C-alpha positions in Angstrom: 27.8 -77.7 -35.2 26.6 -74.1 -35.5 23.9 -72.4 -33.6 22.2 -71.9 -37.2 22.5 -75.7 -37.9 21.1 -76.8 -34.6 18.4 -74.4 -34.8 17.5 -76.1 -37.8 17.5 -79.6 -36.3 14.8 -77.8 -33.9 12.8 -76.6 -36.4 12.6 -79.6 -38.3 11.7 -81.7 -35.2 8.5 -79.3 -35.2 7.9 -79.8 -38.7 7.8 -83.6 -38.1 5.9 -83.5 -34.9 3.3 -81.1 -36.8 2.8 -83.4 -39.5 2.2 -86.2 -37.3 -0.7 -84.4 -35.4 1.7 -84.5 -32.0 2.2 -80.7 -32.2 -1.2 -78.7 -32.5 -0.5 -75.6 -30.7 1.7 -72.9 -30.8 2.8 -72.5 -27.8 4.3 -76.2 -28.1 5.8 -76.1 -31.1 7.8 -72.7 -29.8 9.0 -74.4 -26.5 10.3 -77.3 -28.8 12.0 -74.5 -31.2 13.4 -73.0 -28.5 14.7 -75.7 -25.7 18.1 -77.2 -27.1 17.4 -80.9 -26.3 21.3 -81.5 -27.5 22.7 -79.9 -23.9 19.7 -82.8 -22.7 21.5 -85.3 -23.9 25.5 -84.5 -24.5 26.7 -87.5 -25.3 24.6 -88.2 -28.3 25.3 -86.4 -31.6 23.3 -83.5 -32.3 21.3 -85.1 -35.4 20.6 -87.8 -33.0 19.4 -85.4 -30.5 16.6 -83.8 -32.3 15.6 -87.5 -34.0 11.9 -88.8 -32.8 13.1 -91.4 -30.8 13.9 -91.7 -27.1 17.7 -91.9 -25.9 19.0 -93.7 -22.6 20.5 -91.4 -20.4 21.4 -93.9 -17.6 22.0 -98.1 -18.1 22.5 -100.6 -14.8 24.5 -104.1 -16.2 23.5 -102.6 -19.8 20.5 -102.2 -19.5 17.9 -99.0 -20.3 16.5 -97.8 -17.1 15.8 -94.5 -18.0 15.4 -92.4 -20.9 15.0 -88.9 -22.5 11.3 -90.0 -23.8 10.6 -89.6 -27.9 9.5 -86.1 -27.9 6.0 -87.1 -30.1 5.2 -88.3 -26.5 6.3 -86.0 -25.0 4.4 -83.0 -27.4 1.3 -85.3 -27.1 1.3 -85.2 -23.3 2.3 -81.9 -22.8 -0.6 -80.5 -25.7 -3.4 -82.3 -22.9 -1.4 -80.7 -19.9 -2.5 -77.1 -21.4 0.1 -75.6 -19.7 -0.6 -71.2 -19.0 1.8 -68.8 -18.5 2.4 -68.1 -14.8 0.7 -71.4 -14.1 2.9 -73.7 -11.2 3.7 -77.3 -12.5 4.9 -80.4 -11.0 6.8 -82.7 -12.9 7.0 -86.4 -11.9 10.3 -87.8 -13.2 13.0 -85.8 -14.2 14.8 -87.6 -16.8 17.4 -85.6 -18.5 15.5 -82.3 -17.5 14.1 -81.6 -20.9 10.5 -82.2 -20.7 10.8 -79.2 -17.4 12.6 -76.6 -19.7 9.9 -77.2 -22.4 7.5 -76.9 -19.5 8.8 -74.1 -18.4 8.6 -72.4 -21.4 5.3 -72.7 -21.7 4.8 -71.6 -18.1 6.8 -68.8 -19.0 8.7 -66.0 -16.6 6.1 -65.7 -14.1 5.4 -69.6 -13.7 6.9 -72.1 -11.4 8.4 -75.6 -12.8 9.5 -78.1 -9.9 10.8 -81.7 -11.4 11.5 -84.3 -9.0 13.2 -87.7 -9.4 14.1 -90.1 -6.4 17.2 -91.3 -8.3 20.0 -88.9 -6.8 22.2 -89.2 -9.8 19.2 -88.3 -12.4 18.6 -85.1 -10.7 21.7 -84.0 -10.5 22.5 -83.8 -14.1 19.3 -82.4 -15.1 20.4 -79.6 -12.7 23.4 -79.1 -14.8 21.7 -79.7 -18.0 19.3 -77.3 -17.0 21.8 -74.7 -15.7 23.8 -75.1 -19.0 20.6 -74.7 -21.1 19.8 -71.4 -19.2 16.6 -73.1 -17.2 18.7 -72.3 -14.1 14.8 -71.0 -12.6 13.4 -74.8 -12.8 13.8 -76.5 -9.3 15.2 -79.5 -9.2 14.2 -81.5 -6.5 15.5 -85.3 -4.8 12.2 -86.9 -3.7 10.0 -90.2 -3.9 7.7 -89.0 -6.8 4.7 -91.0 -5.3 4.5 -88.0 -2.3 4.5 -85.2 -4.9 6.1 -82.3 -3.6 4.1 -80.7 -0.2 6.2 -77.6 -0.5 4.6 -76.3 -3.8 1.2 -76.7 -3.3 -0.8 -76.0 -4.9 0.2 -76.7 -8.1 -2.2 -75.8 -11.2 -0.9 -78.7 -13.4 0.9 -82.4 -12.3 2.6 -84.2 -15.1 3.8 -87.8 -14.6 6.5 -89.1 -16.9 6.7 -92.4 -15.2 3.7 -95.3 -15.7 1.6 -95.9 -12.6 -0.8 -98.4 -12.1 -3.1 -95.5 -9.9 -2.4 -91.7 -9.4 -1.3 -91.8 -5.7 -3.4 -89.8 -3.9 -1.0 -87.2 -2.8 -0.6 -85.6 -6.5 -5.0 -85.2 -6.3 -4.3 -83.3 -3.0 -1.7 -80.9 -4.5 -3.7 -79.9 -7.6 -5.7 -76.9 -7.7 -9.5 -77.6 -8.2 -9.5 -76.5 -11.8 -6.0 -77.9 -12.2 -5.0 -80.8 -14.8 -3.0 -83.6 -14.3 -1.8 -85.7 -17.4 0.1 -89.7 -16.6 0.4 -92.5 -18.3 -1.6 -95.3 -16.7 -1.2 -99.1 -17.4 -4.4 -100.9 -17.3 -4.7 -104.6 -18.1 -1.1 -104.6 -19.2 -1.8 -101.7 -21.4 -0.2 -98.5 -21.0 -2.4 -95.3 -22.1 -1.6 -91.5 -21.3 -4.8 -90.1 -19.8 -5.6 -86.3 -18.8 -7.9 -85.4 -15.9 -9.3 -82.4 -14.1 -9.5 -82.0 -10.7 -12.6 -81.2 -9.2 -14.2 -81.0 -5.8 -15.2 -84.2 -5.6 -11.8 -85.6 -7.0 -10.3 -86.4 -10.7 -12.9 -86.4 -14.1 
């Protein structure tokens, strides 16, 4: 496909996400229009890369154990995260690296984005994809997400792409007062995405 055709696929995806109500701000719309998702899922045809669906990126015995999330869900979480220019952001769960690139667009050249994952294969692949897509400044870290990244504190925002039953204390400790945290929480077997603000008393 030509660069123009790929750009048209991104524009079409954004129009679809706008119509659904998942993309509500120009900043998030622009991020999705700029980041080339097909670079992050190179084994998938471009038409499929820009469809609103999750894409398996790692299999174990034929069963998907990691995926690039559905763009609608990513857009909703990024709207909730409300990243600003210059923000320092920590992502828990690197996936393909695509979401980290979207965050990097939102944080801008003066911001800092770190994405970490406990799976060394995923981190290596995310690093390649980020470099290939022009996001070499995004830091990739192989570590246990439950501990966050003490070396990068304080963060203005923390986002988790993996579901948790409770928010690890490290994520709260590494978030500045007034910072925002977005994560999918499992409550009574149901998973919902919540946005929190860090206050002097904890999360609200």
